[in-house]
NUTI-530192 format. One record per residue (C-alpha): residue in one letter; x, y, z. Coordinates in steps of 0.25 Angstrom, whole numbers, plus 5000, padded with zeros to 4 digits. Each point is the difference from the previous one (the first is absolute). Layout:
N
AXYZ ...
END
This chain:
491
X494051034885 X501149954991 X500149895011 X498549964999 X500249994984 X501149905003 X499249925008 X498850014993 X500649944988 X501149905005 X499749884993 X500050084986 X501250085003 X500649885006 X499849934987 X500550114990 X501350025011 X500349834997 X500150024985 X500850124999 X501649984999 X500750015012 X500650154999 X498750054999 X499649915012 X501050085007 X499550134995 X498549965003 X500549965016 X500850135000 X498850084996 X499049945011 X501150025009 X500050154996 X498650015004 X500049935013 X501350095003 X499250134999 X499149965011 X501049925009 X501150114999 X499350145000 X500050115011 X499049955008 X500449865002 X501550075004 X499250095010 X499349885006 X501249915001 X500750115009 X498950015009 X500149855000 X501450005005 X499550095010 X499149925007 X501049885003 X500350085012 X498650035005 X499849925014 X499049915003 X499150105006 X500050084986 X499949884991 X498649965008 X499750144999 X500150004985 X499349884998 X498950035008 X499750134991 X500149914988 X499149915004 X499150115003 X500150064987 X500049864991 X498749975007 X499450124998 X500450004986 X499449864997 X498850035007 X499750134991 X500649964987 X499849834999 X498749944998 X500449885007 X500450075013 X498850105000 X499249925010 X501249985010 X499850085013 X500650135005 X501249975009 X500450105013 X501449974998 X500849995014 X501249904995 X500249924988 X499549885007 X498650064998 X500049954985 X499749875007 X498550045000 X500149994986 X499849864992 X501149924994 X499950004986 X500449874993 X500749974987 X498649944994 X499350125004 X500950094993 X500049924987 X498650005000 X499950155002 X501150044993 X499350104992 X499350065011 X501350035008 X500550104992 X499950155003 X499250084992 X501150125004 X500949944990 X499750044986 X499849874991 X501050064990 X501049995012 X499749845004 X501049904998 X499349875002 X501149875002 X499849855005 X500649935010 X499849865004 X500550005014 X500149875008 X499049924994 X500250024985 X498650084999 X500050114993 X499550135006 X499950164993 X500850105006 X499950154997 X500950115003 X500550144994 X501350064995 X500150095013 X499849865008 X501149934991 X500950125003 X499849995014 X500449865000 X501250024993 X500450105009 X500049905012 X500849904990 X500950114999 X500150005015 X500349865000 X501150004991 X500650125007 X500149895012 X500849924992 X500850124996 X499450004986 X499750134994 X498950034989 X500349964985 X501249925004 X500449894989 X499249885005 X499749864993 X498649955002 X499549865003 X498450045000 X498849954991 X500250084988 X499849924987 X501150074993 X500549894991 X499149914990 X499849865006 X500449944987 X501450075001 X501149895001 X501350065001 X500450145007 X499850125003 X499149955012 X499950155003 X499550144997 X500550135003 X499250125007 X501050114997 X499350125008 X499949925012 X501549934998 X499249885002 X500149864992 X498949915001 X500349844999 X499149904997 X499449915011 X499449924989 X501349944993 X500949955012 X500449864997 X501349925001 X500350024986 X499750155000 X500850025014 X501450034994 X499450114992 X499450065012 X501349995009 X500950064991 X499050124999 X500050015013 X501649995002 X500050124990 X499150085010 X500649965012 X500050105012 X498550054995 X498750005010 X499349874997 X498449995001 X499049894999 X499149905006 X500849905010 X499549874993 X500750054987 X501350065006 X500149865007 X499949934986 X501050104995 X500849985013 X500049834998 X500650014986 X501050105004 X500549925011 X499949884992 X500750054988 X501050125003 X500650085012 X498950105007 X499750134993 X500350115011 X498850104998 X500050135009 X498649975006 X498849914998 X498550055001 X499049895001 X498450034999 X498849924996 X500249865007 X500449955012 X501650005003 X500149875008 X501249985007 X500749914991 X499850074987 X500750125008 X501149925002 X500349964987 X499750134994 X501050075008 X500949904998 X499950014984 X500050155001 X500850025010 X499350125005 X498850035011 X498649984997 X499050105004 X498749954999 X498650054999 X498649975002 X498850064993 X498849994992 X499450034986 X498850065009 X501050115005 X499549985016 X501149965006 X501649995000 X501049945009 X501450044996 X501549935005 X500950115006 X501649995000 X500049915013 X499149894995 X498650035006 X498750034994 X499350125002 X498650034998 X500150134993 X498950075009 X499750124991 X499649914990 X498849925006 X499749965012 X500149855004 X499349915008 X500349855002 X498749925005 X499649865004 X498949914991 X499150085010 X500550134996 X500650035014 X501450065000 X501249905004 X501150035009 X501450014996 X500649894995 X498849934994 X499649994987 X498750044994 X499450064988 X500450144994 X498950105000 X500450124994 X499350144999 X500850084988 X500450145001 X500550054986 X499049934990 X498750085001 X499549984986 X499749855006 X500150015016 X500149875007 X499450005015 X500449895008 X500449904989 X500449865004 X500949984987 X500249855004 X501550015002 X500449985016 X501150055009 X500450045013 X500550125010 X501349995005 X500350055014 X501450015000 X500350165004 X500250104991 X500849974988 X501450045000 X500050084987 X499350115008 X498549984993 X498850005009 X499249934989 X499549875007 X500749864996 X499149924993 X500449854994 X499249964988 X499949855001 X499549894988 X499250084990 X500049914989 X500749865000 X500249954985 X500849904992 X500750044986 X499649964986 X501049924993 X499950004985 X500649884993 X500950094992 X500550045016 X499450134999 X499550035014 X498950095004 X499750065015 X498750035005 X500150154996 X500349954986 X498549934998 X499350095009 X500050114990 X499249894991 X498850015011 X499950164998 X498550044998 X499549875003 X498950035011 X499249874999 X500849915010 X500150015015 X501349914998 X500949974987 X501249915001 X501049934990 X500249865001 X501249934993 X499849865000 X500749954989 X501350054992 X499350074989 X498750045006 X499450105010 X498649995005 X499350145002 X499249975012 X498850105005 X499050015011 X498850084995 X499450125007 X498549984997 X499749904988 X500749964989 X499750094989 X501050125003 X501049905005 X500149924987 X500250124991 X501150065009 X500649845000 X500150004985 X500650145001 X501349965010 X500249884992 X500250094989 X500750095006 X501049885005 X500249954987 X500550134996 X501049995011 X500449865000 X499949984986 X499949874992 X500849915009 X498949995011 X498749935000 X498850115007 X498849925004 X499050065010 X498949965011 X499250065009 X500049955015 X499150015013 X501350045009 X501450034998 X501249915002 X500350035015 X501549975007 X500449985015 X499850135006 X498950044992 X500750054989 X499550024986 X501249994989 X499950074988 X500749894992 X500049855004 X501049914994 X499749855003 X501149905003 X500049894988 X499249905008 X499050095003 X499850054985 X498749994990 X498750035006 X499849945014 X499050005010 X500950075010 X500050124990 X498750014995 X499150005013 X498949934994 X500050064986 X499849914988 X501249994991 X499150004988 X499750155002 X501550054998 X499950104989 X501150004989 X500550134996 X499850034986 X500750124993 X498950094996 X499449994986 
END
């Protein structure tokens, strides 16, 4: 209930938070941390965590049996309590592969039918709604419950255990919480969640000017657990390797973005520590965790994964295909055979030396993107900017194009018609201005198709080289430059 209130009034609460003195901001961060902690660390979570640790010793046969039963349970639950699945046929299950008789669910279908995909078995007062922008910049509404969140946290605690991290161990976090007002120009650029012994670092204030403050703070916290988005930790690693000696941390946990080999290399060099990566999603329908031997394991008691080609046929090991997920834990908004848009391949290299029988998977490129750089030197990663897209439902694609040092263009491809898209576009521009401040001009336009790079990659942020600056035909795909909509602050 409390989490629903926080999320429903997020903008209003954020505005109040930004205006109060720093000591009170710390207090408010800890208050919210207290509410989260009550759900995350209760006895039910610890009981589930104990079960999850025991499952690590399962054989391949035990995993298959569990997946078959879980598929039966979630599909029957969806058919009986979710309007969208009411007409799905009843399956006579023999193997997990029998799920292939059900249709593949596209991301567009989920976005257009989100309200019909929520289970009536979860009371409205317990439903928590969030937004995710996925790989395309198009927003999607997701629902879950406190019980689902607690289960997801237990799975996170199991991966922490793989990295020898215990619950509530002191940690430093570089995720997307707006913990510091955008206009602040002097440290501290962080707040404290005392209940979880956590420091939340602002990812919206990173620049060459602020790097010394971040570096000094991390030096005082060396030896702790560090977690964050790979691109943000990569920026921090660049500053450390350029201006200071490496800062040893006990372990680094990455999540929320692809961890490319070059990012892993410099993060591990800057922080003198192993990186444990994780692939997950806001929809809570799929999970892949890295073990201590550096292998990525499908978490088979969390979801069932198919990897399919463009014609929805299974691909052999080593061949890239589309991830199609059926989640087990989110019974508030079950997703069955959901093509999420990401890709990967099965790794057929025999049993993992870690001893776990969970299958090995290689997530490949899930989002290719540049960084946005402000004239002041501040650097914004894709995960920093995609927060401004939450709640927008009028687009199929949305991108940020930096065609000049002091300008960013919000470039969106509408769903059906321009009415809702224009409204969402103006809201995004307003959100973006709050994050970037006055040093960047913000414009907006609608387009017929997204900017696509080699290999079919659709970057969220596109930074043009100087000779590509301005409004050029290669970018606009026939859109008249006169249709560009300058952003104006609301009256």
